C-alpha positions in Angstrom: -19.0 -27.3 -8.0 -15.3 -26.9 -7.7 -12.5 -28.9 -6.3 -10.3 -27.2 -4.4 -6.6 -28.8 -3.6 -4.7 -26.8 -0.7 -1.0 -27.2 0.2 -0.9 -27.6 4.0 2.6 -26.3 5.2 3.1 -22.6 4.8 -0.1 -22.4 2.7 -2.6 -23.3 5.5 -0.3 -24.3 8.5 3.1 -22.5 9.9 5.5 -25.1 10.9 7.2 -23.0 12.6 5.3 -21.8 15.4 2.7 -25.2 14.8 -0.2 -23.0 14.1 -2.7 -22.2 11.4 -2.1 -19.2 9.1 -4.0 -16.1 9.5 -7.4 -16.6 7.5 -6.9 -20.5 7.4 -10.4 -21.3 9.1 -12.1 -18.6 7.8 -11.6 -19.6 4.0 -12.0 -23.5 4.9 -15.7 -22.3 6.5 -16.4 -20.6 3.4 -15.4 -22.8 0.9 -16.8 -26.2 2.6 -20.3 -24.3 3.4 -20.7 -23.0 0.0 -19.8 -24.8 -2.7 -16.9 -26.8 -2.9 -15.1 -30.3 -2.3 -11.6 -29.5 -0.5 -8.6 -31.8 -0.4 -5.4 -31.3 1.9 -2.3 -32.8 0.1 1.0 -32.3 1.8 4.3 -33.4 2.9 4.8 -35.4 6.2 3.2 -38.5 7.6 1.1 -39.2 10.6 2.6 -36.1 12.6 1.1 -33.7 10.0 -2.4 -35.4 10.0 -2.6 -35.2 13.9 -1.6 -31.5 13.4 -4.7 -31.1 11.5 -6.9 -32.6 13.8 -5.0 -30.8 16.9 -5.8 -27.6 15.2 -9.6 -28.7 14.3 -9.3 -28.4 10.7 -10.1 -31.9 9.8 -13.7 -31.2 9.6 -13.4 -29.2 6.5 -11.4 -31.7 4.2 -13.3 -34.3 2.3 -9.9 -36.0 1.7 -6.6 -35.6 3.8 -3.3 -37.0 2.2 0.3 -36.7 3.4 2.8 -38.5 1.6 6.6 -38.4 2.8 9.0 -36.7 0.0 8.4 -34.7 -3.2 5.0 -34.3 -4.1 3.7 -36.7 -6.7 1.6 -35.5 -9.1 -0.6 -38.8 -9.6 -1.6 -37.8 -6.0 -2.8 -34.4 -7.4 -4.4 -36.1 -10.7 -7.2 -38.4 -8.7 -9.1 -35.1 -7.9 -9.0 -33.6 -11.1 -11.9 -33.4 -13.2 -10.8 -35.0 -17.0 -13.5 -33.2 -18.4 -13.1 -30.2 -17.1 -9.6 -29.5 -15.0 -10.0 -25.7 -14.8 -12.7 -26.8 -12.6 -9.9 -27.7 -10.0 -7.9 -25.3 -7.9 -4.5 -26.0 -6.5 -3.8 -23.6 -3.8 -0.2 -23.3 -2.8 2.6 -21.4 -1.4 5.6 -22.7 -4.0 5.5 -22.0 -7.8 8.2 -25.2 -7.9 5.9 -27.7 -6.3 2.1 -27.3 -6.3 1.8 -24.8 -8.8 3.9 -26.5 -11.5 2.0 -29.6 -10.9 -1.3 -27.7 -11.0 -0.4 -26.3 -14.5 0.8 -29.7 -15.8 -2.8 -31.2 -14.8 -4.4 -28.0 -16.4 -6.0 -27.1 -13.2 -6.6 -23.2 -12.2 -3.5 -22.7 -9.8 -3.6 -20.1 -7.2 -0.4 -18.9 -5.4 -0.1 -17.7 -2.1 2.8 -15.3 -2.4 3.6 -14.9 1.5 6.4 -16.2 4.0 9.4 -18.1 3.0 9.2 -18.8 -0.4 7.6 -15.6 -1.7 10.6 -14.7 -3.5 10.6 -18.1 -5.3 9.5 -16.6 -8.9 8.5 -18.5 -11.6 11.4 -19.9 -13.6 9.2 -20.9 -17.0 5.6 -20.8 -18.3 4.3 -24.2 -16.5 5.3 -22.6 -12.9 3.5 -19.2 -13.7 0.0 -19.4 -11.5 -3.4 -18.6 -13.0 -3.8 -16.0 -10.0 -1.7 -14.5 -7.2 -2.7 -13.5 -3.7 -0.4 -12.6 -1.0 -3.0 -13.9 1.9 -5.7 -16.5 2.6 -8.0 -13.3 3.4 -7.2 -11.7 0.1 -8.0 -14.9 -1.9 -11.3 -15.2 0.5 -12.4 -12.1 -0.7 -11.6 -12.6 -4.3 -13.8 -15.7 -4.2 -16.8 -13.7 -2.3 -16.5 -11.0 -5.0 -16.1 -13.5 -8.0 -18.8 -15.6 -6.7 -21.4 -13.4 -4.8 -23.9 -13.9 -7.2 -23.6 -18.1 -7.1 -22.6 -18.0 -3.0 -24.3 -15.7 -0.5 -21.6 -14.2 1.7 
């Protein structure tokens, strides 16, 4: 079983429009129903947790963690398998944040290259994602094709 760790702002949620990004509920439903433990880790406080609830996304996560300030690798590390870290996928919109943390933990990293930070290119090897997709819909299509033999679409 995979563990999927999503970033919140600009990966699943648009803080400017206060709406979920297109494809968010579809990918969350697919992942939670089919085969994954899904974790949400993001920046912010209680107001972000209230947004998750308001948008009816809370039910798809086995754990939700928001923290103020810079993202802490220790928060991510408790969800990464020591025996097989590649079975953990860290999905985010910033190579300088979620992707770098994921690579330092030897997890599989997925960059959703869309929106505000889409031009923020990797500056070094540790910021290079395992996979890059331009949208959550593209990522969902990849999951469906890659795991079709294991997971009914």
